[in-house]
Every structure is written in C-alpha cells, then in structure tokens.
N, C-alpha and C positions, 0 to 999 in steps of 0.2 A: 156049384165050381161058383157060383158068387163069393161065397164064403174062402172057399180057397182063394180067390184072387185077394180078397181081401186080407186075407192072412199073408200073403207073397206080398204086398204092397208095405204091411207092417215090417215083416222083417228086409225088407229092401230100404224101407227109410231108417231102420234102427244100423245099419251097417254103411248107409250114403250119406254124407252131409249136403248131398246137393237136390235130395228126394224128400220133400218136407213132407208129414202126414199130423193130423189132427187125432190124437188120442185122447181122449177122458175114459179114463180109469183112477183106480183109487191111487195106484202105485206103478212107478214106472222101474223097470231096472234093466240096466244097461250098462256097457264095455266103456262107452263112451256117449259127453253130451256134447253138439255142437253147437253154435249161434251166441250170439252177446249177452243171451240172458238179459235184455233190458225189459221183456212183458213180464219177468216173473216177480214171484211177491213172498214174500216169508220164508227166504232165505236167507245166510247170512252176505253182506254185502261185498265180502273181501275188502277188495283195495278200492270200491268206490263204482261208481256208473264211468262207463266210455262216454267220452263228447261225439264220436260216432259210430251209429251200427254198421256202415260198413267196414269189412273185414277187410279189404283192402288199403282203407285209408290210415294213415298214422295217427288221427285222432280216435282210432278205434281204441290205441294202446297208451291213452292219454285220460287220466280217472277224476274224478272229482267227487267230492262229499261235501255234502252244505255244512254250514260250521257249526248250526246248531241240533242236539240232541234231545227234544223236548222230551217230557215225562210229564206226565198228566195226573197218576194216578201209583201210589207207593209203591216199590218195589225192593226185592231184594237179588242183590248181585251174591250169589252163591255157588261157581262154578264148581264142578267136579274135585277132589282131592288128587284125581292124577293131573290136575293143571296145575302150570306155578303161576297164574293169574287171569283173570280177564280184564279185557281191554277194548275200546273201541279209537277208530280212528277219527268219529267228532271231536273235536276240536272245543267243544263247550256243551255243561249240560245245563241246561235251563228246565228249573222244578216250575212247574204250574201249582196253583192255587196251593193246596195247603199237603201236595203231595210230599213224601219222602223218597230220599235214595238211600238204601241202606246196605253197605258192605259186611257181610258176612264175617264174623268172628273167626280170626285167622286165613281169611282171604286177600287177597291183591286186588284193587281194579285202579285201569292206566287209563283216564283219556287220553287224546292225541295221542295214539303210541307213533304215529308216523312223524311226531314232533313237526307239523307244518301249523300249527296253531300261533294265533296271535294274541296278544292282551287287550284287545277289542271286541267287547260283547254288543249283541245287537242293539241299539239306543230301545231303551225303554221295553226291556227282555225280562228282566229282573226288577218292574218295579211294584212295589207294593206285593210281593212274594211272600206267601210264607210258608213255601216249601223247606225241607232238612236234609241235607246229608247225614246221615248217622252211619260213624265207626268208630272203632277202636282205637286207630293208629292212623294217620295221614304221614305221608312224604312226597317227596316229586317221584317223579316217574322211574327213575332208577331206583327208588328204593332205599338210595345210600345218603339224602337232604332234606333240609326242609322244606315244606310244603310254601307255593308262594301264594300270596295274596295281592295280585295286582290292585286293589281299591282299598283294602284292607279287611277286619274282621269287626263285626259290630255284636255286641253283649247287647242284652237290656240292661235295664238299670236295677241294681242289687247283686245281677248275677257276674262271678268269680273267673276267670280263667286261672285254673292251675297249672303251675309251673315248677316241676320235678315234684319233689314230697311237700308237702305241708306247706308250700308258699305260691302267694296268689296275686292276680292284677286284677281290679274290679271297679265298679263305680257306683257306687254305695248312694248316689244321689245325683241329678243332671250337673252335667259338666263338672265332676267330681272324679278324683282318681285317688284310687286307695293302693296300698303295697300290703302284704302281709307275710308274716312267718310262723311257723310254727300252726297252723290254720287262727292265728289271732293278727287283725288289724294292727300296723305297728307305724305307718307312715300314709299320712292322706293332703292332698292337695285340695283346695275349695276350690270354686267355680270363681274367686274374686283373687287365687294366686297366692292363698296363705297357704303355706308350709307347716300343717298340722301334725303332733305328734297326741293321738289320742290317750285319755286316763285309763289306769289299769295296765298298761301294757309290761309293768316292773319297773325297779328300784332305777335304772338307769338308762340315757342316751347318749351315743357315744357316737360321733362322725369321723372320721381318721384319716389321715394323711400317708401314704405312702412313701417314704423318701429310701432310695436304691432299695437295699433288700429290707429294711426294718421302718416300723412305722416309727412316723418323728412328731408329728401335730395332729391334733385332737381336737375337738368341740365335744365337750363332756358333763354330763350333767346328773344329779345324784339328788333323790328324792326319797325321804323319809316319815316319819311323823314330825319330825322338827321345820320343815320346809324343804325347800328344791335349791341346792347348788349347783352352779353355772361355771363354767372353767374353760378358759381358752388357751390352750397349752400349746408348748413347743416344746416337745421329750417331758410333758407332763399331762397328767390327767386324772379325773375321778374311777376308780375301778368299782366295780361290783355291790363291795361293801363301803363305797365311801371316801375310800383313803385315800390320799394324794401318793401317783404314781409316776413313778418316769418309764420310760420305754427303753432305753439305755445309760445305766449307771454310771459309764463312764464320761459322757458328755454332759454338756454345759443344758438348764432346763430354763424355761421363764414361763409363765404364766399368768393372766387375768383373772381373778375369781372374784365373782359376784355370791356375797355372801348371804344367807339367809335369812340372817341379821340385818341387813340390809345397808351392808357398808360393801364397799370394794377394795381388795386388794391387789397389791402388783407384787407379782412374787418375782424374784431371780436366783440363779445359782452358777457358781462355777462348773470348770472340770470335777467329774466324781462327789458335785456336792447338793444335795438336795436344795429345789428352792426354797427360799423364805420371802418371809415379806418383808419388803422395804419400804414399800408406805401403800398409804390406806388412806381411804374417805368415807368418813364417819354418816354417820345417819343424820348430824346436825350441822354436815359441812366443809368442817373443819380437813385437812388434810395434814398427818403426820408421815413423819420419813423416819424409820424403826433404822436406818442403816443407809450411810453412804451420807453425800453433801447435795444441795441444790446448785446445780452448775447453769450458770446462764449467760447467753452467746454476747457477745462485746455489745455494746450500745443497746440491750436491752434489760429488765432490771422487772420489778416489780411496780405497777401503776395503781395509784391512788386516785385517779379522775373521776371515781365513781363518786370518792368522800364529799362532805361539802367545804366549799371556799372559805378564805378568811374576807375581810374586807378590803384587803389591800387586789394587788391583778398579779396572779399566779402567772408563773413563767414556766415552770415543772413541774407534775408532779408525779414524774417517773424516778422513781430509787433504784438508778442503774450500777452502783459502784461500791463495795466496800472495798479495804482494803487494811494490814497493816503491818506494821515493819522498823525496822531501822534506820540509820541515817547518819552521815558521822559531819559533827559542825567542824566546820575551817576557819582558821582570822585569816583576816583579809590582810593582815599586816603582822608580821613575824609566824610563830608556831603556839601550838595550844599542846601542851603536855598529855594531858589528861581531859578527852573530850567523847562524852557521850549522848546518842541521839536516839530516840523514838517517835512514831507519829502513827495515827488510827486517821481511815478516812472514811465519812459516809456520804455517797454522792458528792455533792462537790466540797463539801466542808470539812478541812482537814485542821488535827489537832497537833501540835507539834511539841515534844518535851526536846531537851537539850539540857548537861551538864556539862561546864568547864572550868578548868583548873592549870595553873603552871605555863602563863602565857610567857612565853620567852621575853617582848616587847613591853617595857614597863619604861622608857623615857621618851617616846614620842607622843607628840602633843595630835597624833594620829586618833580618831575617832574609834573606838571600838568596837568592831562589826564582824559578825559573826554568817558566815554561808553554808550553801552547800543544801537547804531547805528540800525535802523530795517532790514539791509540785511548782511549779509556774500557777503564779497567783493574779487573781482577777485585778487589774492594774488600777481600776477606779474605785477599789476598797482599799481602806487602811485595817492594817491587824493591830491591836490592843490584847497586851496581856499580861502577867505579873513575870515581875525580876526579884531574886533574893540574892544580894549581893553582901560579901563579907571582906573588909579589907581593903578596902578604897576609898578613896578620900574623894568630897565635892570639889567643886571647882573654888570653894575661899579657902582649898589647905583645911577644912575641918574634914573628919573622920565621922561627921553624920551627916549620912545621907536624908533628904525630904521626898517623901513618895517615890522609888524610883518606878518606873511602869518598864515591860518589854515591850516593843516596835518593831514591826517589820516592814520595811521598806519595799514595799509592791512592785517596782521597776527595778530593783536590785537584787531582790530577794536576798537583802541581810540583816540580820537582828542587830539590834543595838539597845542599848540603855538611856532612857533618859532620867531627869529626878529636875525639882525646882533647887534654883541656885542658892536660896536661901527660904528661911521659915519666914512663911508669909508672902513668899514671892508667887508672883503669877505666873513667870517665864519656867518652861520647863529647858534645860541643856542636857546635852549629852556627858557620856563617862568618856576619858580618852586615856590612852594606852600609860601617861605621866601619870595619873590617878591611884596606879596600881600600887601597894606598899610594899606587899614581897609574893614571893613562890605562892603563900597560903592563900592566895586571892581568887575566889570562885565565883561564878556568875549560874544561876539556874534561870532559865525560862520558862514557861508554856503561857501559849496564846493559841489561838485558830485565827484562820483566815480560810479566806473564798479562793477556790481553786480556779483556773483559766477553762476547766473543761471536764 
C-alpha cells in the first residue's frame, strides 16, 4: 500500500501544478513542466532568468542575462548541420587566460542575439588576456555587413592583415605602418612620419589624381640602372618604361622633372602638344630658357645687390627695365621733311639716335631745337652727345663748324647743336635756322641721358 500511495502521489504531481513532489531519478518524461525553472542547472537559458519567482508577478515575465559570457578553456562552436546558426543572448564574450573560441568551418555564431548589448566591456575583464577567437569569416550578426570593432583591432608587430587577395596592412616595426600589394610591401610610414617606398618594388612609383572621369595629375618616378627620374605633372607622367606620357593627348600638359643627371627641367605644352622643356636649371646653377621670354612684373627685375659695390654711393642695384623702339623727331619751329628716331633704354639709361633733314625754316634766328624724345629726363643731369652736321654755316658766316656737339636740354626735352664760334674760341654757341644753307641740310644726333624713372 505504501508503494501504491507513493505512485499515486507521483501521478498526481505529474499532472497537477500545485502538487509538488521531489523525484530523484535519471530522466523524467512528462507532457508538460511547470514552475519558473530558476533552480535548474545545465539547460539552455532561453530568454534569461526571470526577475521574480512569483508566477503572479509581472516581474516573472521580465528576464535578464548577465552581460559577459566567460570562457575559461578552449571550445568549438559547431552546431548540427540542420541548424542555421549558433547564438547566445550574452552581449560580450570574455576569453579567460589562453582560452580560444573556435567557430567551426562553415558555421555561424551570433553573440547578443537579442540585440540589447552595448559596446561597453566590464572594466579590466579583457586586460592582459591571451585568448583567441578563431573562425574563417567574421560578419555582423545579420551576416550581411562588416564586423564592428568598438576599440579597434590589434595585431602583433610583424603580423599582416590581408585585405582581399594579395594586399595587406602590417606593422613591420614598432609605430610603423606598411601597405602591400601582390604580397610585396609597397609603402611604409615610419614612426617619425616619413613616407617611404622600399627599394626593389619595381621600376616605378606613381601617385595619381582623378579629375572628372580621367586621371589628370600625377607624381611619378622611374628607376633604372642610370638613376631615378622624378616628375610632378599635370596631364604628364613617366610610364612603366620611363617614357614621358600624357593622359589626354588633346589637352594641355606641364611638368617639373628632376633628372638623374642632377638638373631640373620645367616643361609646358599647349593643346594637343607634348610638353617640352622651356626652362632648365643645370648642376652648375645656370638657368637656361629654351623657348619663351622671361617676363618680369612692373617694378621688379634682376637684383644685383649681392655683388660688391664700387667706392661711390649706390642708389639702386635693381635692373628693372629694358625697352627699345622708335620715336618721331619734331622741329619746334617749322617742320622737318625727313625725320627718323630710335632708342634703347636699359634701366634708367636711355640712348637716342635721330636723323633730321629738309627743315622748312631756314630764315629765322631761332635756335634749331628738336623735341619728341621718348622719356622724361632727370632734370639735374645734362646730356651731351655727338652731332654730325652738313650744309650749315657757323655764326661767322663760314661753312666751317668747330667742334659741334649734341645737347639735350633736360628741362624742355629738346635737342640742340652747339659749336665753338671760331677756331680757338672757348665759347659754345647754338646753331640757328638762318644758318641752314639749303634743303640738303641734315643733322644726326646720338646721345645718352638718365631718365626720370
């Protein structure tokens, strides 16, 4: 009877949620289980642990799971093939000591399946850990995006991160970053910030800028047994054979080329024209202009202040002007039938030449004066030059002239001719219109004067 009562009690307990019974057997099979399961161990956690054991309390329907799932020894996540993924509601996986978390080949493991985690770890949990998570592929929990590293990813010195096929990012030395392609290091940034391209990577380095839909500018090099060429160009670069090349043959191009011979070339080219050297700086420091002119802005020029000075007082050592051209001589009285004038100005020094003939006035006693010189003169300076005269009387009525000279009046900017009044006379006198003999009379002046600016 005792056994029958115990069996009856078991039967009652198994169908009545309010009739608890303590059963100590290896396995229990039942149609349903009742209770909050808070005391059970060794089974899946489901949504988590209820905040209350009281079945009538709302807190019994609110659950929690600790933030960290600690793994003290190496485990392999390998769900059955019938499963789509393995998962946990824990937000953070904490590897203890040297433990590894291995995700099986072709399997998926999703932490924080409920999506309630944060990116904040428990302070100190991961410090000095040597654990590893090993898997062939890492994605976000949806399996369609990149994995997130809230604190970055750390690799040991000398270990590379492979990106794609054959490309890599590594730290070959402390505080050093290296980039590689085709399994070869191509670029390195040293701890001091120096951008370095290692030797032996090939004959050429090229940095290109994409303009619109075509490449337009580049920094390129070419290295062979003769040395290294370096080019900074717009629509201009060295190709892998060392040839000078344009991206777009219908556009302008220009470049600065550092030659292996130690000189520098400046190249330019117009539309549809290959850039050619226009200016060069040789190893001797000389600057050569192969084509074109040196154009200097107004007020600027060539500064010779580095040269030694004379014993006088220098007022300027800037050569800031050069000009040459023609001017039209004009008589103050009457007209000139034939008049030609030329000049050359270097800095503030101007030399004028003129030829005058066929004066209409050959009767008045007015001094022969010719105006029209191209530049104003420095008023404090007198300008003396040469004068060649024919068919003119001197003041004594003789056709012989004594020591004629050209003279520029710097105040009126008029040319005159002076002569000695007679042989041995120490005074100079002007030539006047009445001294002209006939229409064949002509005067040629050459003189140099200082301009006002």
